[in-house]
N, C-alpha and C positions, 0 to 999 in steps of 0.2 A: 164768165168771170170778169170782174172789173179790172181795170188797169192797175189799180192799187194791189189787188190780190196777186196778179201776175208778177208784179215787181217783188212782192214778198216771197213768192215761190222761187223765183230765179235767184233771189239773194240767199235764201236758205239752202239752195242746192250747191252753192259755191263753197269749196273746202277752205278757202283762204279768208272767208268773212267771219267776223265775230258778232256783228250787229246787223240787224235787218234795217232796211230803209225806213220801216215803220218806227224804229226806235231812234233813227237819226233825225235830228231837227233840220229843217231847211230854212234858209234865210232868203226871202224874196224870190223864191223859185229857183234858187241856185242849186248846184250839186251839193248833196248832203255832206255833212262833215265826216260821216263814216267812210265814204268813198275816198276822201282825202287821207283818212287814217289808214285805210287798207293800202293805199299806194305807198305811204310812208313805211308801213310795216314790210311790204314786199321789197322796197329798196334797202331797208335795214337788213332783211334776210339775205339779199344778194351781197350786201357788204360784208355780213358775217361769213358767208361762204367764201368770199374772196380772201378775207383775212385768214380763215382756216387753211385755205390752199397755200397762201404765202407762208404760213407758219409751218405747214408740212414740208414745203420746199426748203425753207430755212433749216429745219431739222435734218432733212435728207442731206443737204449740202454740208451741214455740221458733222453728220455721221461719216460722210465721205472724207471730210477733212481729218476726222479722228482716225479713220482707217488708214489714211495716207500717212499719219504720224505714228502709226503703230510700231514700225521698226525702230524709230527714234526713241519712242517711249520704252520699248523693250530693252534697247541698249542702255537707256538711262537707268532703268530698274536693275539691269544686270550690273552696272557700275556701282549702284547703291549696295547691292548684295555683296559684291566683291569688297567694297570698302568696309562693310559690316564684318565680313569674314576676316579680312586682314586685321581689323581692330580686335576681333576675338582672339586671333592667333597672337597678336602683339601682347595681349593681356594673358596669354597662356591658357585660354579656355577652349582649345581645340580638343577633339576626341579622335581616338584611333578608328580606322575604317577597315573594312574587309578588302581582300585582294581584288575582287571583281569590279570594284568601283574606282580603282586607281587609274590614273591616266597611263597610257602605254609606256611612257618613258620611265615610270616608276615600277613597272611590272618586271621583276627580275627573277623571282622564284615562285612558280605556280603552286608549290606545295606548302607555302606559308600562307594560310588562308585568312588569318585575322591578325589584328594588332598593328596595322601599318599606320604610319603618320600620313596625314593628307599633305598635298602641296602647300608649302608655307613660304611665301615670297618675302621672308624677313629673316635676316641673319641672326637677329636677336632672338627670335622665336626658335630658330634652329638650334642655337647654342643652349637656350633654356630647356630644350627637349632632351638634353643630356640627362637631366634629372627626372625624366618621365619613363614609364615602362612601355616599350614598344618593340618591334622586331629588330631595331638597330641598337637597342640599349647595350646588349652584350658585345656587339661588334665594336661599339665606341669605347667601352670601358676596358676591354681586354687589351687594346692597343694604346689607349691613353695611359693606363697604369704601366704598361710595358715600356712606353716611351719615357715616362718619368723614372722608372727603374734603371733603364740603360743610361739615361742622362746623368743620374746620380752616380752610377757605377763608373761611367766614363770619366767624370770629373775626379772621382777618388783615384782612379788609375792614373790619370794624367798628372796628378799632384803627388804621386809617389816619389820618394827620394831618388835622385839620379843614381845613387850607389846600388840600387836594386837592378840596374840594367848594365849590360855590357856596352852598348852603344845607345845612350839615353835618347838622343835626338831621333835617330833612325827608328828605334823601336817604338817610341811614343807616336811617331808619325804613322807607322804601319798599323799599329793597334788602334790609333785614332781613326784611321780610315774605316776600320770595322765599326767602331762606335758611331761614326758619322753616317755610315750606310744604314745601321740599325735604327738610329734616331730619325733619319729622314723617312725611312720606310714606315715606321710606326706612326710618325707625325702625319704624313700624308694620308695614311689609312684612317686614323680616327677623325681627321678633319673631313675627309670624303664622306664617311658614314654620318657625320654630323650634319653637313649641309647638302646631303644627297637629295633631300626633298625640297630644296629651295626653288629650283626651276630647272628646266631641261638644259639650258646653257651652262649654268653653274655646275650641275651634275656632270656634264660632259667634261668640263675643264678639270674638275677635281678627280674624276675617274682616271684621267690621263696621268695626273700627278701620282695617284695611288699605284698605278702599274709601273710608273717610272721608279717609284720608291722600292718596289720589289727587286727591280734590276740593280738598284744601288746597293741594297742589302747583299745580294748575291756577289756582286763585284767586290764590295768591301770585305766580305767574308774570305774571299780568296787571298787578299793581299797579305795579312799576317801569316796565314798558313803556308803560302808559297815562300815567304821571306824566311821563316824558320826552318821549313822542311828542306829547302835548297840553299841554306845559309852558306854552305861551302861550294856551291855550284851556281854562281850568279848568272851565268849565261842562260841556262834553261829556265831559271826563275824569271828573268826578264822576258823571255819569249812567251812563256805561259801567261804572264801578266798582260802583255800586249794582246794576245789572242782573246783572253777573257774580257778585256775592255772593249775590243771590237765587237764581240758577240753581245756584250751588254748594251752597247750603243745601238746595235741592230735591233735588239729587243725593245729598247725605248722608242726607236723610230717606228717600229710596227705598232706599238701600243698607242701612238698618237693618231692613228686612223680611227675615224668615228665608228666604223663597223666592229672594231675590236672589242668595244664595250657592250655590244648587244648580247642578249641571252643566248642566241644561236651559236655564238663563238666562245661560250664558256669553256668547252673542252680545248679549243685552240689556245685560249689564254693560259690554261693550266699547262698545256703541252709546251708552249714557248718558254715558260719559266722553269719547268722541270728540265727541259732540254738544256737551258743555260746552266743550271746547276750540275747536270750530269756531264757537262764538258770537263768537270774536274776529275772524271775517271782517268783521263789520259795522264795528267801529272801524278795521280795517285799510283797508277801502275808503274810509272817511271820511278817513283820513290820506292815502291816495294821491291822492284827488281834491283835497284842500285843499293839499297840498304839491307835487304833481306826481310822476310816476313816477320820474324821475331822482333827485330829492332824496330820495324815499322809499327808494330802493334804496341810496343812498350814505349820506347823513346819518342817515336813519331806520333803517338796518340791516335793511331788509325781507328781504334775502337770508337773513340768519341766522334771522329769524323763520320764513321758509318752510321752511328746513332743519329747524328744531326741530319744526314741525308735521309734516313728512314722517317724521321719526324716530318721533314719538309715534304717528301713525296707522299706520305700518308695524308697529310693535310690537303695537298693539292688534289689527290684522288677523291677524297671526301667532298671537297668543294665542287669538282667537276661532275661527280655522280649525284650530288645533292642527297647524301646519306647523313643522317637517318630519316629526314623528313619525307623522302621519297616513299618509304615504307610506312610512315605514320603521318599522313597529311593532316594538318591542323593540330597535331599533338606537340610539335616542336616550334611553334610560331615564335615564342618569346625566348626560350632558353634551349641550348644544346642543339641548335640546327647546324648544318654543315659549315656555314661561314664562321660561326663562333668557334667551332672545333678547329677549323683551319687557322684562325687567329691564335688560339691557345697553343697549337702545335708550332706555329711560327715563332712565338715568343720562347717556347721551350727549346726549339731547335737553335735559336740564336744564343741562348744562354749556354747550351751544351757546347756549341762551337767556341764561345768565349772561354769556357772551362778548359777545353782542349788546347786552345792557343796559350792560355796562361801556363799550362803545364809545359808546353814547348818553350815558352819564355824562361821558365824556371830552369829547365834543363840547359838552355844556352847560357844562363847566368852561372850555373854550376860548372859547365864544361869550359867556360871562358870563350875568348874570341878566336882561339886557335882551331885549326882544322887538320884532319889527317892528310897525309901526303896524297892519298888516292882521291881526295875530294869528298869523302864521306863525312857524316857527322862524327 
Protein backbone atom coordinates (compact mmCIF):
# COMPACT_ATOMS: atom_id res chain seq x y z
CA UNK A 1 0.00 0.00 0.00
CA UNK A 2 1.31 3.38 -0.95
CA UNK A 3 1.80 6.11 1.63
CA UNK A 4 -1.06 8.03 0.11
CA UNK A 5 -3.46 5.08 0.60
CA UNK A 6 -2.29 4.60 4.25
CA UNK A 7 -3.00 8.24 4.96
CA UNK A 8 -6.47 7.97 3.44
CA UNK A 9 -7.21 4.81 5.51
CA UNK A 10 -6.08 6.40 8.76
CA UNK A 11 -8.06 9.50 8.03
CA UNK A 12 -11.24 7.61 7.21
CA UNK A 13 -10.97 5.61 10.50
CA UNK A 14 -11.01 8.73 12.62
CA UNK A 15 -14.45 9.57 14.11
CA UNK A 16 -13.73 13.25 14.37
CA UNK A 17 -12.74 13.81 10.72
CA UNK A 18 -15.13 14.94 8.01
CA UNK A 19 -12.74 15.24 5.11
CA UNK A 20 -9.96 12.93 3.95
CA UNK A 21 -6.54 14.23 3.29
CA UNK A 22 -7.10 13.41 -0.36
CA UNK A 23 -9.83 16.02 -0.38
CA UNK A 24 -7.76 18.57 1.50
CA UNK A 25 -5.53 20.73 -0.60
CA UNK A 26 -1.96 21.27 0.52
CA UNK A 27 0.09 24.33 -0.01
CA UNK A 28 3.79 23.82 -0.57
CA UNK A 29 3.85 20.56 1.35
CA UNK A 30 2.42 22.10 4.51
CA UNK A 31 -0.23 20.54 6.76
CA UNK A 32 -3.50 20.24 4.91
CA UNK A 33 -6.19 22.73 5.70
CA UNK A 34 -8.56 19.94 6.84
CA UNK A 35 -6.26 19.17 9.80
CA UNK A 36 -6.42 22.75 10.85
CA UNK A 37 -10.22 22.64 10.47
CA UNK A 38 -10.41 19.49 12.61
CA UNK A 39 -8.38 21.16 15.31
CA UNK A 40 -10.64 24.20 15.29
CA UNK A 41 -13.75 21.98 15.44
CA UNK A 42 -12.36 20.07 18.43
CA UNK A 43 -11.59 23.31 20.26
CA UNK A 44 -15.09 24.59 19.48
CA UNK A 45 -16.54 21.32 20.79
CA UNK A 46 -14.58 21.62 24.00
CA UNK A 47 -15.69 25.22 24.30
CA UNK A 48 -19.33 24.28 23.86
CA UNK A 49 -19.00 21.53 26.48
CA UNK A 50 -17.49 24.06 28.89
CA UNK A 51 -20.30 26.50 28.20
CA UNK A 52 -22.91 23.79 28.81
CA UNK A 53 -21.28 22.84 32.12
CA UNK A 54 -21.18 26.48 33.20
CA UNK A 55 -24.82 26.85 32.22
CA UNK A 56 -25.76 23.76 34.23
CA UNK A 57 -23.84 25.10 37.23
CA UNK A 58 -25.58 28.45 36.89
CA UNK A 59 -28.99 26.75 36.70
CA UNK A 60 -28.12 24.60 39.71
CA UNK A 61 -27.05 27.62 41.74
CA UNK A 62 -30.20 29.44 40.60
CA UNK A 63 -32.34 26.52 41.72
CA UNK A 64 -30.56 26.44 45.06
CA UNK A 65 -31.16 30.17 45.45
CA UNK A 66 -34.84 29.71 44.58
CA UNK A 67 -35.14 26.89 47.09
CA UNK A 68 -33.50 29.12 49.66
CA UNK A 69 -36.08 31.79 48.93
CA UNK A 70 -39.04 29.39 49.13
CA UNK A 71 -40.06 30.25 52.74
CA UNK A 72 -39.99 33.95 51.91
CA UNK A 73 -41.98 33.37 48.76
CA UNK A 74 -44.47 31.28 50.68
CA UNK A 75 -44.84 34.01 53.27
CA UNK A 76 -45.29 36.57 50.52
CA UNK A 77 -47.97 34.49 48.82
CA UNK A 78 -49.66 33.90 52.17
CA UNK A 79 -49.78 37.65 52.76
CA UNK A 80 -51.22 38.19 49.32
CA UNK A 81 -53.92 35.60 49.97
CA UNK A 82 -54.68 37.18 53.33
CA UNK A 83 -54.98 40.62 51.75
CA UNK A 84 -57.27 39.17 49.12
CA UNK A 85 -59.40 37.50 51.80
CA UNK A 86 -59.58 40.68 53.89
CA UNK A 87 -60.62 42.57 50.77
CA UNK A 88 -63.37 40.05 50.10
CA UNK A 89 -64.51 40.26 53.72
CA UNK A 90 -64.43 44.06 53.53
CA UNK A 91 -66.66 43.90 50.47
CA UNK A 92 -68.99 41.42 52.18
CA UNK A 93 -68.22 38.53 49.82
CA UNK A 94 -67.39 35.93 52.48
CA UNK A 95 -69.19 32.61 52.77
CA UNK A 96 -70.23 30.60 55.79
CA UNK A 97 -68.05 27.60 56.59
CA UNK A 98 -68.53 24.28 58.45
CA UNK A 99 -67.53 23.75 62.05
CA UNK A 100 -64.60 21.43 61.34
CA UNK A 101 -62.58 24.08 59.48
CA UNK A 102 -62.98 26.76 62.16
CA UNK A 103 -59.92 27.77 64.18
CA UNK A 104 -59.94 26.42 67.73
CA UNK A 105 -60.85 29.76 69.29
CA UNK A 106 -64.09 29.86 67.25
CA UNK A 107 -65.15 26.31 68.10
CA UNK A 108 -67.71 26.65 70.87
CA UNK A 109 -70.51 24.20 70.04
CA UNK A 110 -69.67 20.90 68.34
CA UNK A 111 -73.33 20.25 67.50
CA UNK A 112 -73.66 23.27 65.21
CA UNK A 113 -72.14 21.74 62.09
CA UNK A 114 -72.67 24.34 59.37
CA UNK A 115 -73.28 28.04 58.79
CA UNK A 116 -70.42 29.57 60.78
CA UNK A 117 -68.77 32.86 59.92
CA UNK A 118 -65.06 32.65 59.05
CA UNK A 119 -62.53 34.74 60.99
CA UNK A 120 -63.07 38.32 59.83
CA UNK A 121 -60.41 40.75 61.07
CA UNK A 122 -62.54 43.78 60.22
CA UNK A 123 -65.05 45.44 62.55
CA UNK A 124 -66.90 46.79 59.55
CA UNK A 125 -67.31 43.29 58.13
CA UNK A 126 -68.40 41.98 61.54
CA UNK A 127 -71.13 44.59 61.89
CA UNK A 128 -72.24 44.09 58.28
CA UNK A 129 -72.63 40.39 59.06
CA UNK A 130 -75.57 41.32 61.31
CA UNK A 131 -77.66 41.34 58.14
CA UNK A 132 -76.41 37.95 56.92
CA UNK A 133 -77.71 34.49 57.86
CA UNK A 134 -75.33 32.43 60.01
CA UNK A 135 -75.17 30.69 63.38
CA UNK A 136 -74.93 33.99 65.29
CA UNK A 137 -77.77 35.82 63.52
CA UNK A 138 -80.40 34.80 66.05
CA UNK A 139 -78.08 35.45 69.00
CA UNK A 140 -77.40 38.97 67.77
CA UNK A 141 -80.95 40.01 66.95
CA UNK A 142 -82.65 38.56 70.04
CA UNK A 143 -80.58 40.75 72.32
CA UNK A 144 -80.23 43.70 69.95
CA UNK A 145 -84.00 44.05 69.74
CA UNK A 146 -84.29 43.31 73.45
CA UNK A 147 -81.79 46.06 74.20
CA UNK A 148 -83.74 48.58 72.13
CA UNK A 149 -86.99 47.49 73.79
CA UNK A 150 -85.68 47.98 77.34
CA UNK A 151 -83.99 51.23 76.36
CA UNK A 152 -87.28 52.67 75.11
CA UNK A 153 -89.21 51.20 78.06
CA UNK A 154 -86.69 52.62 80.53
CA UNK A 155 -86.83 56.11 79.00
CA UNK A 156 -90.62 56.07 79.12
CA UNK A 157 -90.58 54.94 82.74
CA UNK A 158 -88.00 57.52 83.80
CA UNK A 159 -90.05 60.32 82.26
CA UNK A 160 -93.25 59.37 84.02
CA UNK A 161 -94.70 62.20 86.10
CA UNK A 162 -93.36 62.40 89.63
CA UNK A 163 -96.91 62.28 90.96
CA UNK A 164 -96.98 58.60 90.02
CA UNK A 165 -94.41 57.82 92.72
CA UNK A 166 -94.35 58.08 96.47
CA UNK A 167 -90.64 58.99 96.49
CA UNK A 168 -89.88 59.92 92.86
CA UNK A 169 -86.10 60.26 93.11
CA UNK A 170 -85.49 57.09 95.11
CA UNK A 171 -87.90 54.99 93.10
CA UNK A 172 -86.60 56.15 89.75
CA UNK A 173 -83.05 55.42 90.89
CA UNK A 174 -83.80 51.88 92.08
CA UNK A 175 -85.89 51.03 89.00
CA UNK A 176 -83.27 52.72 86.85
CA UNK A 177 -80.69 50.28 88.27
CA UNK A 178 -82.75 47.43 86.84
CA UNK A 179 -82.96 49.08 83.43
CA UNK A 180 -79.24 49.85 83.49
CA UNK A 181 -78.41 46.23 84.28
CA UNK A 182 -80.73 44.94 81.56
CA UNK A 183 -79.42 47.34 78.92
CA UNK A 184 -75.77 46.61 79.76
CA UNK A 185 -76.37 42.86 79.70
CA UNK A 186 -78.18 42.90 76.35
CA UNK A 187 -75.76 45.41 74.82
CA UNK A 188 -72.64 43.47 75.78
CA UNK A 189 -74.30 40.30 74.56
CA UNK A 190 -75.22 41.41 71.03
CA UNK A 191 -71.90 43.20 70.65
CA UNK A 192 -70.01 40.07 71.67
CA UNK A 193 -71.90 37.88 69.23
CA UNK A 194 -71.31 40.45 66.48
CA UNK A 195 -67.53 40.76 66.82
CA UNK A 196 -66.96 37.23 68.14
CA UNK A 197 -65.31 36.19 64.85
CA UNK A 198 -63.00 39.22 64.54
CA UNK A 199 -59.95 37.75 66.24
CA UNK A 200 -59.05 35.70 69.27
CA UNK A 201 -58.08 38.76 71.31
CA UNK A 202 -61.26 40.69 70.49
CA UNK A 203 -63.37 37.61 71.19
CA UNK A 204 -61.75 37.19 74.59
CA UNK A 205 -62.31 40.82 75.61
CA UNK A 206 -65.96 40.93 74.56
CA UNK A 207 -66.74 37.54 76.11
CA UNK A 208 -65.63 38.96 79.46
CA UNK A 209 -67.92 41.93 78.93
CA UNK A 210 -70.74 39.55 78.05
CA UNK A 211 -70.35 37.59 81.29
CA UNK A 212 -70.05 40.80 83.29
CA UNK A 213 -73.30 42.00 81.75
CA UNK A 214 -75.13 38.92 83.05
CA UNK A 215 -73.93 39.72 86.57
CA UNK A 216 -75.05 43.35 86.15
CA UNK A 217 -78.53 42.19 85.11
CA UNK A 218 -78.86 39.91 88.14
CA UNK A 219 -77.63 42.59 90.56
CA UNK A 220 -79.80 45.24 88.95
CA UNK A 221 -82.85 42.97 89.19
CA UNK A 222 -82.38 42.59 92.94
CA UNK A 223 -82.35 46.31 93.67
CA UNK A 224 -86.00 47.31 93.00
CA UNK A 225 -87.40 44.04 94.32
CA UNK A 226 -85.53 44.34 97.63
CA UNK A 227 -86.42 48.05 97.87
CA UNK A 228 -90.17 47.48 97.57
CA UNK A 229 -90.35 44.13 99.37
CA UNK A 230 -88.48 45.46 102.44
CA UNK A 231 -89.74 49.02 102.11
CA UNK A 232 -90.65 49.11 105.78
CA UNK A 233 -87.56 47.17 106.92
CA UNK A 234 -84.57 49.10 105.55
CA UNK A 235 -81.93 47.29 107.59
CA UNK A 236 -82.38 43.78 106.08
CA UNK A 237 -82.86 45.43 102.67
CA UNK A 238 -79.47 47.10 102.98
CA UNK A 239 -77.77 43.89 104.18
CA UNK A 240 -79.17 41.84 101.30
CA UNK A 241 -78.12 44.48 98.79
CA UNK A 242 -74.56 44.42 100.13
CA UNK A 243 -74.43 40.61 99.95
CA UNK A 244 -75.79 40.55 96.40
CA UNK A 245 -73.27 43.17 95.26
CA UNK A 246 -70.37 41.22 96.82
CA UNK A 247 -71.51 37.99 95.13
CA UNK A 248 -72.01 39.82 91.84
CA UNK A 249 -68.54 41.35 91.94
CA UNK A 250 -67.09 37.92 92.75
CA UNK A 251 -68.85 36.46 89.70
CA UNK A 252 -67.48 39.28 87.53
CA UNK A 253 -63.97 38.68 88.89
CA UNK A 254 -64.12 34.97 88.10
CA UNK A 255 -65.47 35.66 84.62
CA UNK A 256 -62.36 37.70 83.80
CA UNK A 257 -60.21 34.57 83.83
CA UNK A 258 -59.38 33.32 80.34
CA UNK A 259 -60.32 29.72 81.10
CA UNK A 260 -63.85 30.80 82.07
CA UNK A 261 -64.78 31.35 78.41
CA UNK A 262 -63.60 27.96 77.15
CA UNK A 263 -66.16 25.33 76.05
CA UNK A 264 -65.02 22.97 78.81
CA UNK A 265 -66.30 25.44 81.43
CA UNK A 266 -69.75 25.92 79.89
CA UNK A 267 -71.41 24.19 82.83
CA UNK A 268 -69.34 26.18 85.31
CA UNK A 269 -70.41 29.45 83.68
CA UNK A 270 -74.06 28.50 83.89
CA UNK A 271 -73.62 27.35 87.50
CA UNK A 272 -71.95 30.60 88.59
CA UNK A 273 -74.77 32.80 87.32
CA UNK A 274 -77.55 30.44 88.41
CA UNK A 275 -75.96 30.40 91.85
CA UNK A 276 -75.84 34.19 91.87
CA UNK A 277 -79.53 34.34 91.02
CA UNK A 278 -80.47 31.69 93.57
CA UNK A 279 -78.90 33.79 96.29
CA UNK A 280 -82.28 35.52 96.22
CA UNK A 281 -83.83 32.48 97.89
CA UNK A 282 -82.75 33.75 101.32
CA UNK A 283 -84.46 37.17 101.12
CA UNK A 284 -87.47 35.51 99.48
CA UNK A 285 -87.92 33.13 102.40
CA UNK A 286 -87.42 36.04 104.78
CA UNK A 287 -90.18 37.96 103.02
CA UNK A 288 -92.58 34.99 102.97
CA UNK A 289 -92.07 34.32 106.68
CA UNK A 290 -92.48 37.94 107.70
CA UNK A 291 -95.45 38.78 105.44
CA UNK A 292 -97.16 35.41 105.11
CA UNK A 293 -97.59 33.25 102.06
CA UNK A 294 -100.86 34.79 100.86
CA UNK A 295 -99.61 38.36 101.13
CA UNK A 296 -96.31 37.41 99.55
CA UNK A 297 -97.99 35.86 96.51
CA UNK A 298 -100.48 38.69 96.02
CA UNK A 299 -99.03 41.99 97.16
CA UNK A 300 -95.44 40.79 97.03
CA UNK A 301 -95.76 39.51 93.45
CA UNK A 302 -94.01 36.28 94.44
CA UNK A 303 -95.59 34.44 91.52
CA UNK A 304 -93.93 36.72 88.95
CA UNK A 305 -90.63 36.36 90.78
CA UNK A 306 -90.84 32.57 90.61
CA UNK A 307 -91.74 32.72 86.93
CA UNK A 308 -88.72 34.92 86.28
CA UNK A 309 -86.46 32.50 88.12
CA UNK A 310 -87.92 29.57 86.16
CA UNK A 311 -87.24 31.29 82.84
CA UNK A 312 -83.66 32.19 83.77
CA UNK A 313 -82.81 28.73 85.13
CA UNK A 314 -84.42 26.95 82.19
CA UNK A 315 -82.42 29.08 79.75
CA UNK A 316 -79.19 28.41 81.65
CA UNK A 317 -79.84 24.65 81.69
CA UNK A 318 -80.57 24.57 77.95
CA UNK A 319 -77.39 26.54 77.34
CA UNK A 320 -75.24 24.27 79.51
CA UNK A 321 -76.68 21.03 78.09
CA UNK A 322 -76.79 22.36 74.49
CA UNK A 323 -80.37 21.28 73.95
CA UNK A 324 -81.93 20.75 71.37
CA UNK A 325 -78.91 20.62 69.00
CA UNK A 326 -77.40 17.82 71.08
CA UNK A 327 -80.22 15.55 69.92
CA UNK A 328 -80.41 16.99 66.39
CA UNK A 329 -76.84 17.75 65.26
CA UNK A 330 -76.82 19.92 62.16
CA UNK A 331 -80.59 20.54 62.30
CA UNK A 332 -80.53 23.64 64.54
CA UNK A 333 -77.45 25.34 63.11
CA UNK A 334 -79.18 28.62 62.23
CA UNK A 335 -82.40 28.79 64.24
CA UNK A 336 -83.59 27.53 67.64
CA UNK A 337 -80.33 26.23 69.02
CA UNK A 338 -79.67 26.42 72.75
CA UNK A 339 -77.97 29.80 72.82
CA UNK A 340 -80.83 31.45 70.96
CA UNK A 341 -83.38 29.89 73.31
CA UNK A 342 -81.30 31.08 76.25
CA UNK A 343 -81.34 34.62 74.86
CA UNK A 344 -85.10 34.57 74.34
CA UNK A 345 -85.71 33.30 77.86
CA UNK A 346 -83.40 35.97 79.32
CA UNK A 347 -85.38 38.75 77.60
CA UNK A 348 -88.67 37.15 78.68
CA UNK A 349 -87.43 36.75 82.25
CA UNK A 350 -86.29 40.37 82.42
CA UNK A 351 -89.68 41.58 81.18
CA UNK A 352 -91.52 39.35 83.68
CA UNK A 353 -89.36 40.79 86.44
CA UNK A 354 -90.13 44.33 85.30
CA UNK A 355 -93.85 43.53 85.32
CA UNK A 356 -93.65 42.25 88.89
CA UNK A 357 -91.64 45.28 90.05
CA UNK A 358 -94.14 47.61 88.35
CA UNK A 359 -96.94 45.95 90.33
CA UNK A 360 -94.95 46.42 93.55
CA UNK A 361 -94.48 50.09 92.68
CA UNK A 362 -98.20 50.49 92.03
CA UNK A 363 -99.01 48.91 95.38
CA UNK A 364 -96.60 51.23 97.19
CA UNK A 365 -98.16 54.23 95.43
CA UNK A 366 -101.62 53.07 96.48
CA UNK A 367 -100.60 52.29 100.07
CA UNK A 368 -98.63 55.47 100.47
CA UNK A 369 -95.37 56.01 102.28
CA UNK A 370 -96.67 54.83 105.66
CA UNK A 371 -95.84 51.46 107.20
CA UNK A 372 -97.51 49.32 109.83
CA UNK A 373 -96.18 49.44 113.38
CA UNK A 374 -94.78 45.93 113.12
CA UNK A 375 -92.72 46.92 110.05
CA UNK A 376 -94.78 44.92 107.55
CA UNK A 377 -96.12 46.22 104.26
